[in-house]
Backbone as CSV, one residue per row, in Angstrom:
resi,resn,N_x,N_y,N_z,CA_x,CA_y,CA_z,C_x,C_y,C_z
1,UNK,128.170,38.144,210.497,128.646,37.256,211.911,130.090,37.264,211.247
2,UNK,130.263,36.867,209.504,131.343,36.383,209.215,132.450,37.386,209.337
3,UNK,132.039,38.912,209.948,133.039,39.641,210.100,133.422,39.411,211.515
4,UNK,132.707,39.228,212.591,132.950,38.789,213.965,133.654,37.595,214.220
5,UNK,133.506,36.483,212.809,134.125,35.897,213.203,135.819,35.699,213.494
6,UNK,136.058,36.385,212.287,137.224,37.620,211.908,137.596,38.022,213.112
7,UNK,137.181,39.077,213.381,137.484,39.693,214.245,137.929,39.264,215.097
8,UNK,137.587,38.044,216.012,137.869,36.587,217.392,139.026,36.278,217.150
9,UNK,138.936,35.771,215.676,140.155,35.478,214.933,141.475,35.779,214.967
10,UNK,141.625,37.871,214.672,142.822,38.045,214.835,143.292,38.852,216.404
11,UNK,141.694,39.508,216.836,141.979,39.753,218.515,143.137,38.258,218.628
12,UNK,142.704,36.751,218.649,143.883,36.294,219.143,145.272,35.856,218.496
13,UNK,145.144,36.182,217.163,145.872,36.192,216.704,147.144,37.240,217.647
14,UNK,146.997,38.559,217.263,146.925,39.669,217.912,147.589,39.824,219.330
15,UNK,147.370,39.033,220.552,147.334,38.458,221.664,148.110,36.972,221.890
16,UNK,148.570,36.511,221.196,148.841,34.877,220.727,150.477,35.368,222.013
17,UNK,149.891,33.932,222.932,151.693,34.187,223.508,152.554,32.811,223.118
18,UNK,153.697,32.990,223.317,154.439,32.081,222.984,153.558,30.719,223.318
19,UNK,154.284,29.558,222.847,153.648,28.424,223.028,154.282,27.326,224.049
20,UNK,153.773,26.948,224.981,153.901,26.841,226.225,154.684,25.304,226.447
21,UNK,154.983,24.916,227.202,155.867,23.689,227.392,154.872,22.150,227.110
22,UNK,153.421,22.666,228.366,152.840,22.126,228.538,151.273,22.454,228.425
23,UNK,150.710,22.434,227.143,149.010,22.616,227.659,148.056,21.792,227.942
24,UNK,146.475,23.033,228.647,145.924,22.469,229.342,144.701,22.748,228.317
25,UNK,144.087,21.379,228.899,142.494,20.965,227.693,141.808,21.766,228.847
26,UNK,140.371,22.355,228.324,139.266,22.887,229.386,138.523,22.659,228.468
27,UNK,137.989,21.236,229.031,136.313,20.605,228.578,135.198,22.102,229.039
28,UNK,134.384,22.274,227.998,133.467,23.322,228.016,131.893,22.294,227.640
29,UNK,131.176,22.107,229.089,129.908,21.942,229.284,128.899,23.280,228.635
30,UNK,128.079,22.227,227.149,126.507,23.676,227.217,125.955,23.133,226.806
31,UNK,124.964,23.613,227.291,123.072,22.933,227.079,122.893,22.896,226.036
32,UNK,122.817,24.144,225.066,121.955,24.093,224.250,123.084,23.232,222.828
33,UNK,121.731,23.128,221.756,122.109,22.303,220.245,123.662,23.054,219.905
34,UNK,124.252,22.584,218.983,125.593,23.022,218.695,124.840,24.630,217.405
35,UNK,123.735,24.138,217.112,123.966,24.843,216.125,122.772,26.267,216.832
36,UNK,122.741,26.011,218.132,122.008,27.544,218.982,123.443,28.536,219.133
37,UNK,122.840,29.679,218.405,123.720,31.031,218.236,124.445,31.025,219.714
38,UNK,124.147,30.971,221.152,125.154,30.583,222.363,126.551,29.502,221.831
39,UNK,125.725,28.367,221.294,127.064,27.483,221.286,127.818,27.761,220.196
40,UNK,127.302,28.474,218.999,128.457,28.792,218.423,129.056,30.090,218.505
41,UNK,128.368,31.329,219.359,129.580,31.768,220.284,130.116,31.470,220.912
42,UNK,129.780,30.344,221.832,131.315,29.671,222.458,132.089,28.711,221.901
43,UNK,131.756,28.057,220.970,132.662,27.220,220.404,134.020,28.570,219.550
44,UNK,133.355,30.140,218.951,134.299,30.967,218.752,134.812,31.400,219.773
45,UNK,134.439,31.114,220.445,135.101,32.383,222.276,136.484,30.997,222.060
46,UNK,135.611,29.588,222.381,136.729,28.564,222.713,138.035,28.815,221.355
47,UNK,137.805,28.948,220.050,138.865,28.620,219.393,139.746,29.698,219.432
48,UNK,138.658,30.987,219.700,139.670,32.785,220.235,140.544,32.110,221.323
49,UNK,140.361,31.437,222.756,141.333,30.870,223.014,142.539,30.378,222.749
50,UNK,142.212,29.004,222.465,142.994,27.850,221.801,143.843,28.617,220.815
51,UNK,143.297,29.635,219.894,144.828,30.334,219.103,145.493,31.653,219.515
52,UNK,145.052,32.044,220.735,145.171,33.209,221.582,146.314,32.582,222.415
53,UNK,145.740,32.166,222.144,147.535,31.318,223.905,148.257,30.370,223.543
54,UNK,148.123,30.482,222.115,149.217,29.709,221.479,149.419,28.179,221.571
55,UNK,147.909,28.074,222.043,147.923,26.850,222.499,147.968,25.929,223.958
56,UNK,148.723,27.261,224.682,148.661,27.039,226.361,147.141,26.569,226.824
57,UNK,146.451,26.679,226.321,145.255,26.439,226.981,143.689,26.436,225.307
58,UNK,143.691,24.946,225.635,142.588,24.809,224.391,141.405,23.931,225.040
59,UNK,140.534,25.093,224.753,138.968,25.268,225.163,138.542,24.077,224.076
60,UNK,137.572,23.477,224.346,136.845,22.005,223.653,135.005,22.470,223.984
61,UNK,134.495,22.528,223.406,132.884,23.089,224.105,132.277,21.597,223.644
62,UNK,131.270,21.573,224.615,130.347,19.566,224.289,129.017,20.651,224.400
63,UNK,128.918,21.095,222.937,126.487,21.320,222.899,126.226,19.905,223.589
64,UNK,124.954,20.488,223.718,123.704,19.798,224.028,123.713,18.697,225.123
65,UNK,124.017,19.687,226.124,123.788,19.035,227.226,124.854,17.520,227.548
66,UNK,126.678,17.146,226.299,126.465,15.820,226.168,127.605,15.622,227.607
67,UNK,128.127,16.235,228.063,129.075,16.130,229.035,127.999,16.443,229.803
68,UNK,127.673,17.512,230.572,126.339,17.561,231.658,125.097,17.952,231.192
69,UNK,124.112,17.874,231.943,123.296,18.044,231.630,123.059,19.889,232.377
70,UNK,122.256,20.751,231.608,121.885,21.777,232.020,122.255,21.933,233.431
71,UNK,121.626,21.494,234.177,121.359,21.448,235.518,122.640,21.147,236.355
72,UNK,123.487,20.236,235.816,124.090,20.227,236.484,125.617,20.551,236.675
73,UNK,125.291,21.527,235.251,127.318,22.523,234.929,127.468,23.504,235.802
74,UNK,126.674,24.714,236.708,127.470,25.090,237.496,128.031,24.410,238.454
75,UNK,127.307,22.827,239.119,128.366,22.308,240.309,129.659,22.496,239.498
76,UNK,129.190,21.552,238.506,130.874,20.713,237.484,131.777,21.391,237.456
77,UNK,131.438,23.078,237.610,132.107,24.050,237.331,133.245,24.457,238.431
78,UNK,131.894,24.317,239.404,132.265,24.658,241.424,133.420,24.233,241.359
79,UNK,133.035,22.402,241.398,133.938,21.498,242.281,135.069,21.270,241.348
80,UNK,135.044,21.583,239.703,136.775,21.602,239.279,135.924,19.551,238.003
81,UNK,135.055,19.380,238.502,134.788,18.635,237.673,135.225,19.087,235.702
82,UNK,134.826,20.546,235.755,134.992,20.622,234.409,135.793,21.784,234.517
83,UNK,136.583,22.749,234.452,136.899,23.871,234.077,136.206,25.360,233.456
84,UNK,135.343,25.048,233.148,134.709,26.292,232.279,133.559,26.110,231.734
85,UNK,132.284,26.466,231.580,130.880,25.873,231.333,129.814,27.176,230.937
86,UNK,129.421,26.926,230.215,128.240,27.865,230.430,126.757,27.378,230.997
87,UNK,125.906,28.180,231.576,125.302,28.199,232.552,123.695,28.943,232.493
88,UNK,122.640,28.927,232.383,121.435,29.667,233.035,121.424,30.120,234.481
89,UNK,121.932,31.265,234.480,122.124,31.131,235.998,120.610,31.529,236.772
90,UNK,119.635,32.237,235.944,118.259,31.826,236.687,117.872,29.721,237.135
91,UNK,117.943,29.745,236.637,118.345,28.041,236.689,118.872,27.582,238.473
92,UNK,119.656,28.567,239.236,120.214,28.544,240.653,119.610,29.107,241.259
93,UNK,118.265,29.887,241.186,117.279,30.963,242.247,117.109,30.500,243.689
94,UNK,117.321,29.036,243.460,117.090,28.342,244.701,118.607,28.936,245.296
95,UNK,119.731,28.634,245.030,121.007,29.599,245.870,121.210,30.819,246.296
96,UNK,120.359,31.808,245.221,120.172,33.056,245.509,119.283,33.683,244.584
97,UNK,118.580,34.660,245.074,117.465,34.584,244.743,117.540,36.115,243.768
98,UNK,118.785,36.937,243.496,119.551,37.534,242.447,119.956,37.087,241.351
99,UNK,120.152,35.814,241.748,120.404,34.488,239.903,119.479,34.738,239.070
100,UNK,117.851,35.726,239.624,116.477,35.125,238.238,116.456,37.155,238.441
101,UNK,117.945,37.787,238.873,117.621,38.769,238.517,116.670,39.553,236.968
102,UNK,117.193,38.653,235.930,117.279,38.439,234.516,115.666,37.914,234.204
103,UNK,115.010,37.113,235.067,113.924,36.709,234.850,112.362,36.688,235.431
104,UNK,112.483,38.149,236.096,111.378,39.492,236.438,110.490,39.389,235.319
105,UNK,108.961,38.865,235.612,108.469,39.214,234.562,108.301,40.885,234.214
106,UNK,107.996,40.976,233.000,108.523,42.587,233.002,108.988,43.622,233.267
107,UNK,110.261,43.135,233.518,110.978,44.950,233.982,112.032,45.359,232.538
108,UNK,112.531,43.323,232.443,113.336,44.536,231.088,113.014,43.580,229.968
109,UNK,112.000,44.079,228.810,111.232,43.411,227.714,112.254,43.432,226.134
110,UNK,112.904,44.921,226.355,114.015,44.875,225.180,115.417,44.354,225.022
111,UNK,116.158,44.398,224.250,117.926,44.108,224.519,118.236,45.240,225.173
112,UNK,117.956,47.198,224.826,118.320,48.014,225.626,118.194,47.679,226.824
113,UNK,117.218,47.570,227.360,117.000,47.582,228.912,117.856,45.785,228.791
114,UNK,117.412,45.129,228.775,118.221,43.782,229.402,119.911,44.368,229.496
115,UNK,120.488,45.383,228.333,121.887,45.396,228.793,121.837,46.358,230.222
116,UNK,120.916,47.493,230.337,120.584,48.331,231.442,120.896,47.665,232.891
117,UNK,119.867,46.909,232.515,119.836,45.845,233.552,120.463,44.788,233.924
118,UNK,121.423,44.235,233.349,122.670,43.111,232.778,123.812,44.660,233.698
119,UNK,123.971,45.519,233.414,125.063,46.666,234.027,124.780,46.762,235.670
120,UNK,123.577,46.570,235.697,122.953,46.768,236.775,123.575,45.801,238.120
121,UNK,123.835,44.878,237.548,123.034,43.124,238.154,124.249,42.970,237.917
122,UNK,125.141,42.785,237.223,126.692,42.500,236.944,127.253,42.109,238.469
123,UNK,127.880,43.281,238.843,128.777,43.811,239.946,128.822,42.063,241.375
124,UNK,127.435,42.240,241.605,126.833,42.067,242.454,127.107,40.100,241.880
125,UNK,126.860,39.545,241.074,126.118,38.632,240.326,127.945,37.748,240.268
126,UNK,128.575,38.796,240.125,130.110,38.266,239.781,130.715,37.983,241.365
127,UNK,130.197,39.096,242.083,131.070,38.849,243.786,130.404,37.903,244.747
128,UNK,128.949,37.096,244.085,128.374,35.814,244.597,128.681,34.844,244.333
129,UNK,129.093,34.632,242.806,129.670,33.552,241.728,131.350,33.565,242.484
130,UNK,131.816,34.437,242.924,132.808,34.437,242.981,133.453,33.931,244.091
131,UNK,132.179,33.930,245.445,132.008,32.858,246.559,132.156,31.921,245.747
132,UNK,131.323,31.749,245.610,131.155,30.399,245.018,132.469,29.258,244.233
133,UNK,133.268,29.992,244.052,134.608,29.148,243.736,134.043,29.386,242.008
134,UNK,133.519,30.722,241.769,133.270,30.911,240.152,134.395,32.201,239.300
135,UNK,134.545,31.813,238.424,134.705,34.132,237.858,134.071,33.967,236.394
136,UNK,133.841,34.814,236.834,132.377,35.198,235.042,133.280,35.592,234.821
137,UNK,133.085,34.673,233.137,133.829,35.402,232.072,132.710,36.584,231.170
138,UNK,131.520,35.628,230.803,130.728,37.179,229.856,129.337,36.168,229.697
139,UNK,128.249,36.841,229.565,126.979,37.042,229.155,126.201,36.701,228.236
140,UNK,125.712,36.209,227.899,124.923,36.195,226.550,123.534,36.008,226.507
141,UNK,122.685,37.738,226.135,120.698,37.393,226.324,120.479,36.233,225.240
142,UNK,119.184,36.264,225.995,118.338,35.150,225.190,116.855,36.367,224.376
143,UNK,116.467,35.906,223.326,116.166,36.901,222.540,114.451,36.757,223.671
144,UNK,113.121,37.953,223.600,112.323,38.147,224.629,111.556,36.769,224.644
145,UNK,110.820,36.326,225.767,110.733,35.441,226.058,108.809,35.155,225.926
146,UNK,108.421,34.481,225.070,107.302,34.178,224.340,106.187,32.212,224.992
147,UNK,104.839,32.919,224.464,104.693,31.744,225.321,104.183,30.754,224.406
148,UNK,104.588,29.242,224.518,104.091,28.259,223.388,103.030,27.472,223.511
149,UNK,102.159,27.025,223.069,100.707,26.779,222.961,100.172,25.451,221.833
150,UNK,99.657,24.297,221.915,99.498,23.588,221.022,97.699,23.899,220.835
151,UNK,97.197,25.111,221.211,95.717,25.724,220.813,95.658,27.007,221.090
152,UNK,94.465,27.482,220.838,94.618,29.073,221.022,94.489,29.367,222.412
153,UNK,95.231,29.955,223.093,94.336,30.647,224.261,94.698,32.500,224.493
154,UNK,92.862,32.673,224.849,92.885,34.110,225.170,93.248,34.864,225.980
155,UNK,92.929,34.113,227.425,92.807,34.022,228.154,94.016,33.293,229.446
156,UNK,93.883,33.562,230.655,94.729,32.619,232.500,93.904,31.389,231.984
157,UNK,92.497,31.579,231.786,91.930,30.767,232.495,92.130,29.734,231.292
158,UNK,92.554,30.227,229.555,92.662,28.787,228.226,93.746,28.261,229.031
159,UNK,94.540,28.916,230.428,95.978,28.201,229.745,95.915,27.172,231.520
160,UNK,94.945,27.076,232.098,94.745,26.063,232.991,94.791,24.417,233.287
161,UNK,95.481,23.841,233.785,95.588,22.351,233.190,96.383,21.832,232.427
162,UNK,97.270,22.672,231.816,97.578,22.796,230.940,99.610,22.519,230.923
163,UNK,100.118,21.362,230.565,101.263,20.992,231.470,102.628,21.619,230.353
164,UNK,103.128,22.380,231.697,103.812,23.110,231.518,105.578,23.266,231.761
165,UNK,106.294,23.112,230.416,107.701,22.951,230.748,108.202,24.019,231.175
166,UNK,109.257,23.613,232.584,109.289,24.770,233.965,110.962,24.566,233.422
167,UNK,111.835,25.546,233.543,113.406,25.897,233.190,113.485,26.327,234.812
168,UNK,113.758,26.607,235.803,113.668,27.417,236.594,112.480,27.706,237.950
169,UNK,113.141,28.654,238.148,112.148,28.978,239.941,111.145,29.949,239.303
170,UNK,111.527,30.471,238.363,110.336,31.654,237.712,109.225,31.247,236.473
171,UNK,109.762,29.973,236.584,108.553,29.163,235.070,107.790,28.829,236.044
172,UNK,108.565,27.893,237.285,107.553,26.891,237.837,106.241,28.027,238.665
173,UNK,106.717,29.188,238.799,105.981,29.791,239.897,104.836,30.568,238.863
174,UNK,105.598,30.778,237.564,103.968,31.140,236.356,103.394,30.610,235.976
175,UNK,103.776,29.047,236.143,102.665,28.082,236.088,101.750,27.994,237.134
176,UNK,102.618,27.761,238.084,101.209,27.571,239.069,100.690,28.691,239.328
177,UNK,100.750,29.984,239.203,99.878,31.705,239.279,98.886,31.379,238.134
178,UNK,99.185,30.497,237.099,98.046,30.846,235.967,97.062,29.565,235.984
179,UNK,97.483,28.627,237.105,97.144,27.285,237.067,97.763,26.284,236.229
180,UNK,98.386,26.154,235.297,99.477,25.478,234.780,100.267,24.278,235.504
181,UNK,100.685,23.366,234.934,101.229,22.141,235.602,102.442,21.912,234.894
182,UNK,103.568,22.657,235.789,104.516,22.661,235.902,105.516,21.311,235.812
183,UNK,106.089,20.990,234.578,107.447,19.766,234.211,108.516,20.921,234.057
184,UNK,109.253,19.915,235.014,110.961,20.385,234.596,111.644,19.531,233.221
185,UNK,112.108,20.513,232.889,112.333,19.734,231.352,114.091,20.496,230.793
186,UNK,114.563,19.562,230.409,115.841,19.976,230.641,116.072,20.785,228.492
187,UNK,116.937,21.774,227.924,116.489,22.014,227.090,116.981,21.361,225.996
188,UNK,117.743,20.185,226.191,117.872,19.027,225.019,116.901,18.335,224.700
189,UNK,115.545,18.156,225.861,114.802,17.279,225.760,113.332,17.625,225.611
190,UNK,113.763,18.787,224.855,112.330,20.300,224.504,111.120,19.138,223.322
191,UNK,112.027,18.600,222.237,111.399,18.159,221.667,110.638,16.685,221.730
192,UNK,111.667,15.720,222.264,110.652,14.540,222.779,109.554,14.914,223.792
193,UNK,109.690,15.693,224.593,108.657,15.726,225.395,107.803,16.777,225.230
194,UNK,107.499,17.241,224.108,106.300,17.737,223.648,105.807,16.534,222.682
195,UNK,106.411,15.929,222.075,106.172,14.600,220.774,105.544,13.450,221.973
196,UNK,105.828,13.450,222.951,105.216,12.920,223.419,104.297,12.848,224.766
197,UNK,103.659,14.489,224.407,102.680,14.737,226.088,103.491,15.117,227.108
198,UNK,104.784,15.075,227.572,104.955,15.403,228.586,104.962,16.761,228.838
199,UNK,105.377,17.576,228.199,104.636,18.921,227.996,103.963,19.251,226.585
200,UNK,102.844,20.364,227.489,101.914,21.001,226.489,102.211,22.422,225.994
201,UNK,103.014,23.168,226.958,103.880,24.329,226.358,105.010,24.956,226.802
202,UNK,104.993,25.778,226.746,106.793,26.432,227.510,106.683,27.872,227.288
203,UNK,107.305,28.838,227.930,107.852,29.914,227.930,109.211,30.102,227.500
204,UNK,109.643,30.311,226.754,111.045,30.501,226.019,110.865,31.319,224.511
205,UNK,112.930,31.853,223.509,112.222,32.588,222.981,112.307,31.665,221.820
206,UNK,111.820,32.448,220.324,111.355,32.201,219.461,112.654,31.625,218.775
207,UNK,114.091,31.416,219.396,115.496,31.116,219.307,114.587,29.076,219.611
208,UNK,114.692,28.810,220.913,114.577,27.253,221.503,113.416,26.808,220.751
209,UNK,112.529,27.118,220.147,111.362,27.059,219.449,112.108,26.570,218.033
210,UNK,112.472,27.194,217.324,113.359,27.023,216.153,114.086,26.105,216.298
211,UNK,115.054,26.557,216.926,116.349,25.062,216.869,115.932,23.334,217.308
212,UNK,114.827,23.809,218.115,113.868,22.349,218.295,112.769,21.825,217.424
213,UNK,112.574,23.097,216.372,111.426,22.625,215.182,110.274,22.001,216.226
214,UNK,109.528,23.848,217.040,107.999,22.842,218.321,107.456,22.584,216.994
215,UNK,107.394,23.562,215.937,105.882,23.265,214.953,105.598,22.272,214.618
216,UNK,106.411,21.371,214.888,106.170,19.634,215.384,104.953,18.921,215.902
217,UNK,104.910,20.128,216.673,104.476,19.381,218.412,102.964,20.552,218.406
218,UNK,103.762,21.375,218.817,102.690,22.955,218.969,102.117,23.741,217.804
219,UNK,101.060,24.718,217.918,100.495,25.523,217.030,100.739,26.486,217.026
220,UNK,100.891,27.415,218.506,100.644,28.616,218.901,102.152,29.142,219.490
221,UNK,102.694,30.471,219.094,103.557,30.994,219.683,103.164,32.747,219.538
222,UNK,102.513,33.214,221.138,102.010,34.191,221.538,103.106,35.442,222.186
223,UNK,103.823,36.636,221.681,104.559,37.375,221.642,104.179,37.866,223.136
224,UNK,105.086,37.660,224.097,104.736,38.323,225.125,105.586,39.094,225.646
225,UNK,106.702,39.155,225.818,108.053,40.012,226.108,108.093,39.582,227.088
226,UNK,107.944,38.296,227.924,108.303,38.673,229.114,109.597,38.920,229.977
227,UNK,110.460,38.501,229.573,111.652,38.644,230.047,112.902,38.200,229.629
228,UNK,113.978,38.640,229.548,115.404,38.017,229.208,116.554,37.734,229.601
229,UNK,115.816,36.446,229.753,117.273,35.704,230.300,119.122,35.251,230.103
230,UNK,119.349,35.538,230.524,121.186,35.503,229.621,122.111,34.065,230.804
231,UNK,122.380,34.048,229.517,123.280,32.650,229.518,124.564,33.194,230.333
232,UNK,125.578,32.557,231.340,126.538,32.640,231.605,127.998,31.660,231.664
233,UNK,128.933,32.740,231.178,129.833,30.847,230.697,131.095,31.841,232.370
234,UNK,131.275,30.659,232.771,131.994,30.615,234.046,133.064,29.933,234.398
235,UNK,134.335,30.071,234.885,135.231,28.975,234.714,135.926,29.057,236.950
236,UNK,136.337,27.891,236.663,136.498,27.641,238.262,137.496,28.690,238.698
237,UNK,137.420,29.018,240.023,138.107,30.184,240.315,139.604,29.697,240.597
238,UNK,139.664,28.478,240.803,141.166,27.889,241.305,142.053,27.868,239.894
239,UNK,140.878,26.814,238.696,141.962,27.114,237.499,141.781,28.524,236.914
240,UNK,141.207,29.301,237.002,141.716,31.067,237.253,142.752,31.422,237.580
241,UNK,142.603,31.114,238.921,144.247,31.980,239.705,145.037,31.279,239.285
242,UNK,144.914,29.655,238.526,146.150,29.483,238.160,146.939,30.027,237.348
243,UNK,145.964,30.201,236.116,146.570,30.684,235.010,146.742,32.259,234.856
244,UNK,148.075,32.510,233.919,149.163,33.191,234.228,148.461,34.617,233.550
245,UNK,149.020,35.181,234.040,148.007,37.030,233.204,148.204,36.853,232.063
246,UNK,149.253,36.571,231.591,148.860,36.587,229.813,147.772,35.929,229.424
247,UNK,147.728,34.549,229.544,146.143,33.928,229.378,145.702,34.188,230.008
248,UNK,145.066,34.636,230.751,144.074,35.871,231.071,143.816,36.300,230.465
249,UNK,144.462,37.266,230.239,144.053,38.538,229.219,143.997,38.601,227.987
250,UNK,143.764,37.089,227.345,143.771,36.744,226.055,142.488,35.976,226.992
251,UNK,142.151,35.209,227.386,140.758,34.544,227.937,139.648,36.067,228.311
252,UNK,140.607,36.928,228.678,139.519,37.434,229.109,138.549,38.652,227.513
253,UNK,139.607,38.566,226.501,139.877,39.888,225.904,138.530,39.084,224.675
254,UNK,139.060,37.990,224.796,137.812,36.444,223.572,136.453,36.638,224.692
255,UNK,136.730,36.918,225.793,135.136,36.715,226.531,134.390,38.033,225.770
256,UNK,135.609,39.318,226.406,134.408,40.735,225.526,133.740,40.488,224.262
257,UNK,134.850,39.774,223.656,134.189,40.012,221.887,133.266,39.018,221.479
258,UNK,133.404,37.667,222.535,131.999,37.281,222.856,130.717,37.273,222.993
259,UNK,131.282,38.295,223.634,130.084,38.800,224.475,129.185,39.923,223.424
260,UNK,129.981,40.502,223.246,129.325,41.971,221.983,128.741,41.246,221.148
261,UNK,129.879,39.745,220.290,129.405,38.733,219.407,127.821,38.269,219.567
262,UNK,128.084,37.424,220.997,126.456,36.802,221.015,125.255,37.872,221.244
263,UNK,125.654,39.367,221.846,124.230,39.893,222.251,123.387,40.262,219.966
264,UNK,124.640,40.851,219.668,123.690,41.460,218.676,123.405,39.776,217.546
265,UNK,124.227,38.581,217.860,123.245,37.185,216.973,121.800,37.087,217.888
266,UNK,122.018,37.308,218.581,120.404,37.635,219.872,119.395,38.706,219.075
267,UNK,120.134,39.408,218.490,119.265,40.912,217.902,118.765,39.933,216.932
268,UNK,119.916,39.890,216.022,119.660,39.268,214.836,118.408,37.987,214.353
269,UNK,118.652,36.914,215.476,118.363,36.029,215.508,116.604,35.884,216.098
270,UNK,116.390,36.895,216.374,114.911,37.104,217.189,113.882,37.044,215.944
271,UNK,113.788,37.911,214.711,113.191,38.315,213.622,113.215,36.875,213.078
272,UNK,114.265,36.337,212.646,114.771,35.202,212.093,113.778,34.240,212.319
273,UNK,113.923,33.789,213.381,113.547,32.883,214.219,111.615,32.679,214.523
274,UNK,111.368,33.696,214.407,109.692,34.437,214.118,109.756,33.665,213.315
275,UNK,109.965,34.140,211.756,109.900,34.167,211.040,109.653,32.337,210.676
276,UNK,110.562,31.786,210.773,110.743,30.311,210.930,110.173,29.679,211.265
277,UNK,109.156,30.091,212.518,107.827,29.333,213.044,107.403,29.417,212.691
278,UNK,107.051,30.531,211.899,105.954,30.845,210.973,106.395,29.910,209.250
279,UNK,107.256,30.164,209.000,107.559,29.040,207.988,107.165,27.746,208.371
280,UNK,107.139,27.479,209.853,106.942,25.319,210.466,105.808,25.691,210.325
281,UNK,104.687,26.806,210.348,103.249,25.808,210.167,102.831,27.109,211.363
282,UNK,103.713,27.617,212.469,102.798,28.251,213.849,101.927,29.481,213.528
283,UNK,101.056,29.973,214.916,100.804,30.815,214.008,101.629,31.908,215.016
284,UNK,101.861,32.553,214.802,102.394,33.352,215.743,101.764,34.931,215.361
285,UNK,102.176,35.683,216.953,101.543,36.837,216.645,101.840,37.672,218.557
286,UNK,101.688,38.787,218.753,101.099,39.287,220.353,99.957,38.990,220.490
287,UNK,100.381,38.693,222.161,98.680,37.772,223.060,98.068,39.202,222.334
288,UNK,96.902,38.436,223.282,95.381,39.697,222.655,95.721,40.372,224.704
289,UNK,94.790,41.060,224.168,94.739,42.487,225.828,94.667,41.595,226.926
290,UNK,93.489,41.111,226.622,93.318,40.230,227.632,93.951,39.503,228.560
291,UNK,94.713,38.528,228.011,95.575,38.092,228.125,97.110,39.005,229.015
292,UNK,97.195,39.584,228.073,98.469,40.765,228.701,98.142,40.732,229.742
293,UNK,96.945,41.996,230.255,96.478,41.674,231.216,96.546,41.141,232.516
294,UNK,96.194,39.892,232.254,96.192,38.905,233.298,97.928,38.644,233.702
295,UNK,98.210,38.694,232.522,99.411,38.193,232.612,100.735,39.632,233.790
296,UNK,100.389,40.552,233.466,100.611,41.549,234.328,100.355,41.776,235.299
297,UNK,99.410,40.964,235.891,98.990,40.479,237.215,99.929,39.793,237.604
298,UNK,100.085,38.828,237.465,100.585,37.704,237.792,102.204,37.888,237.989
299,UNK,102.595,38.880,236.363,104.444,39.704,236.503,104.351,40.439,238.286
300,UNK,103.201,41.062,238.314,103.418,42.039,239.549,103.469,41.126,240.715
301,UNK,102.721,40.132,241.296,103.099,39.202,242.248,104.670,38.500,242.585
302,UNK,105.121,38.672,241.099,106.470,37.354,241.233,107.213,39.033,241.303
303,UNK,106.731,39.772,240.599,108.427,40.997,241.331,108.197,41.266,242.827
304,UNK,106.630,41.753,243.523,107.134,41.667,244.891,107.483,40.342,245.775
305,UNK,107.252,38.957,245.080,107.915,37.925,245.842,110.063,37.780,245.192
306,UNK,109.735,38.140,244.218,111.584,38.188,244.161,112.387,39.584,245.210
307,UNK,111.732,40.728,245.171,112.176,41.250,245.954,112.187,41.033,247.543
308,UNK,111.324,40.532,247.902,111.435,39.980,249.085,112.194,39.167,249.571
309,UNK,112.396,37.741,248.557,113.424,36.828,248.423,114.791,37.751,248.845
310,UNK,114.969,38.380,247.562,116.383,39.259,247.402,116.836,40.305,248.064
311,UNK,116.280,40.659,248.810,116.097,41.497,250.155,117.317,42.992,249.604
312,UNK,117.633,43.521,250.846,118.749,44.682,250.457,119.532,45.319,248.901
313,UNK,120.059,43.803,248.276,120.696,43.672,247.046,119.963,43.888,246.543
314,UNK,118.496,42.784,245.680,118.176,43.154,245.050,117.228,44.382,245.029
315,UNK,117.152,44.837,245.795,115.552,46.335,245.604,117.376,47.322,245.049
316,UNK,118.600,47.234,245.149,119.781,48.446,245.526,119.891,48.118,243.092
317,UNK,120.132,46.916,243.267,119.827,46.419,241.708,118.661,46.955,241.016
318,UNK,117.520,46.985,241.147,116.809,47.284,240.715,116.638,48.934,240.528
319,UNK,116.799,49.421,241.287,116.808,51.289,241.861,118.133,52.252,240.625
320,UNK,119.324,50.464,240.899,120.736,51.104,239.603,119.904,51.203,238.532
321,UNK,118.856,50.017,238.155,118.176,50.113,237.033,117.125,50.929,236.373
322,UNK,116.695,51.346,236.934,115.786,53.050,237.156,115.938,53.809,236.339
323,UNK,117.619,53.789,237.279,117.839,55.359,237.585,118.740,55.225,236.175
324,UNK,118.487,54.405,235.694,119.247,54.670,234.082,118.410,54.773,233.186
325,UNK,117.100,54.887,233.561,116.362,54.421,232.523,116.071,56.341,231.854
């Protein structure tokens, strides 16, 4: 990671523009804690842009939902309340089913497949965002999603009635199909929700659980590798169009490096965080055969529902993705 940080700085310096008469400050809201690798990557991206534009554009990150809660970040960028920000696009599946392409259960369950799926989906997602007054810069995956509980779970029957933290339509639907009770909770509120009993379970990566020290309230993490959602960094389209070509080149170069750095952070962070959950006292293990088989049945239902909602565009992405395998 030190090499990647150095590379970010070096690229910024070699592409630096002449210092302008007036600098722009771009506030960048982010939903996750400053210690999370998404936020760390975003902070390095911000420094790269600030240095690379010679101070013409100063990006200031605001992690932990401190400027806007996660659910409000995309809208804030669209409407120009902030010029740039990071958001989990699957949280906006109600706007367009394509946004949930990375939350289809058991479609892309490892990093290689996640990259293939993103390659297949990115042009369509970028087009949809463009129509919403947003310019896509880069996206970084989360590690594979697993199930957290405060008890041993061996089947879907064991999940019934459990209060389940939901963060998008896919997680809400998963809860419904397994008999759990979905409760919408922002990332910044996870620790408090589990500590107070508002939620008793969630599906998320080891990274989220580790960052939020969920072992203080939960006991089990089951590796089911359900899906690998991505956080996307977007710029208000009007802001982007008003940016000089030279500075656009710097921003995009920094974005490309950030995407590369973020991806490898996700890879490296996966085992680290699972070991961290174990060190915290949690049982971390693959889900049992019965639970896996039952979850696959749930996943098949969700895939059919997504394809129906996404229509021809969604089917084309899936076809393109499978052609890469």
